[in-house]
N, C-alpha and C positions, 0 to 999 in steps of 0.2 A: 504494500500500500504506500502510495506517494504522500508526502507532506504537502499541505497547501503552501502557496507562495506567501512570503512575509507581507505584512500590511503595506510596507513601503512600496513593494512591487505592485500590489493590487491598486494602491492609490495612483501610481503612475500610469497604469494601464486603463483604469476605469474610473475610480471615484474622484480623482483630481484631474483627469484628462478632460480637455475642453476643445471646442472648435475655435481655432485661432483665425482672426482676420488680419492681424498685424504680426510681422516677423522682424526680428532684429537683423542687422546687417552682417551678422557673423556668417562666415563662409560655411557652406555645407558641401564638403568635398564629394566628388563623384564616388569615391571609394565607400563612403557611408551609404550612399544611395544603393550601390551594388550590394553591400552587405545587408541592407534591409530587404532587398529582393531575395537574396540567398537565404534569409531567415523565413520569409513568408512562403516560399515555394514548398515548404514541408507541410503546409495545411492541406487537409483532406478535401478531395473532390470526388464526384461520382465516377467510378471506374478509373480514378486517377486521370480524368480527362484534361484537367488544367487548361481550360479555354481562355483564361484571362490573358490579355496582352497589355503592355504598358509602354507609353511614350513619355519619357522624362525630358522636360523642357527647362533649360536654365539660360540659354543664350538669348540675347536681345532679338536676334533674327527669328528664333522659334516663338518667342512671345508675341512678336508682331504678326506672325502667321495666325496665331490663336486669337489675337485681340478682336478682330471683326465679329467673332462668333460668341463673345461673352455678353451676358446680360449687364445692364448698367450697374447693378449692385455688386457684381463680381469683378468689374473691370479693374479698378485701381488696385485692389488688394492682390489680384493675380499678377498684374504687371510688376508689382513690387516684391512679390514672394521670391525667395531664392530658387525654388523649384516648383513647377506645376506638372502634375502627372495626369495624362489622359488615361483613364482606366477603361479599357475596352475588352471585347471578347471576340474570338475568332469563330465565325460560323462554320468554318471548315476544320474545326478542331478534330473531327474523327480521323483525319489523315495521320495524326500523330499517335493514335491509340496503339498501334502495334509496337511503337517505341516505348510508350508510357505504361502499357498494360501487357508486358511481354508474355505472361503466363496464359493470356487469352487474347491473342491479337484479333481474333474474330469478333471481339466486342465492338470493333469499328462498325459492324453491320447493325448494331442496336440503334444507330442514329440515322438510318436511311430516310426516315420520315422527316421532311423539312420542319414541320411544326415541333416535333419532339427535339430535333437538333437545336432549333432556335431557343426553345424553352430551357433545355439543358445548358446551353451556352450562357444564357442570361442568368440563370439561377447560380450556377457554379462560378461564373465570372464575377457576379456580385459578391459571392462568398469570398473569393480570392481578393477582391477589393477591400473587404473588411479585414481579411488577414493582413493585407499590406498596411493598413492603418495601425493595427495592433503591433505589427512588427516595427513600424516607424516609432511608435511610442516606446516600445521596448528598447530601441536603440537610442533613446533620448531625444527624438525629434518630436515636433508638434505638427498637427494636421489641420487643414481647413477644407473639408469635403464640400462639394458644390454640385447642384443640379442645374443652375441657371446658365444654359448655353444652347446654341443652335447645333444639335447633334448632327443633322444632315450636312450642315456646313463644315463641321469638324471632320466628318467622315470623308467628304469630298476633298478637303484640303490636305489631310494627312494620310489617307488610306487609299483612295481610289486612284487608279492609274499605275499602281505598283503591284505586280503579280504576287509579291510576298504578303501584301497587306490588304488586297482588294476585298477580302471577305471579313475584315475586321470592322467592328462598329463600336462607337463610343458608348459608355454606360454613364460614368460620372467623372468629374474632375476633382483633383485634390491638391491644394497648395501644401507645400512641405517646407519646414525650416525650423528655426528656434523661435518660438512665440514670444512676443513682448509680454512680460509678466504683468498681470493685472488688466490686460486689455480686453479679455472676453467680457461679454455682458454677464450679469448675475445668472447663475445656473437656473434653468427652468425646472419645474417639477417633473417627476417621473411617476408612472402608475405604480401603485402598491401591488404586491403579489395577489391579493384578493381581487383586484380589479382587472388583472391581466391574465390570470392563470386559473386552471382547473386541475384538481387532483382526482383521478378516477380509480 
């Protein structure tokens, strides 16, 4: 039986973790971003399908490409964030099943139906996006996840026209860096167990 994590770790991952809109100017090296991915990749997905795909943007050029597709409320904070991640999923993920699920490569055929494939990609890609945020927090980073953007525009700008990414589609965006202490709004309430859960 494993021990639970210490309170300090639980605070960092959950209780004190916040959505940040402001980040310090401290450098976030690419090595830390890569280490975050290398941690999150161990999270479970259906048949180890791993459909999430990530575009990590830190350059001014990359931010300018993203800028036209951001909602007004997400514009300034994204342009100022050290990194912005397009968290996407690959609708062609079954092609990698033989590599990722080697004991049953035929599992690729489980996803022939387009609706099942799209649903599986979205569900598991979203799960991996959450794993990424938890991994970033575990590595000492702060996150600012966002939904306010033109998904079709992002897909066209970043994915279409490239055979390697033409079946990728964006799910959500996440700014990453070291958050400015005290900058988040007061924490909003959460539902109690009795309001959100049933025990049968």
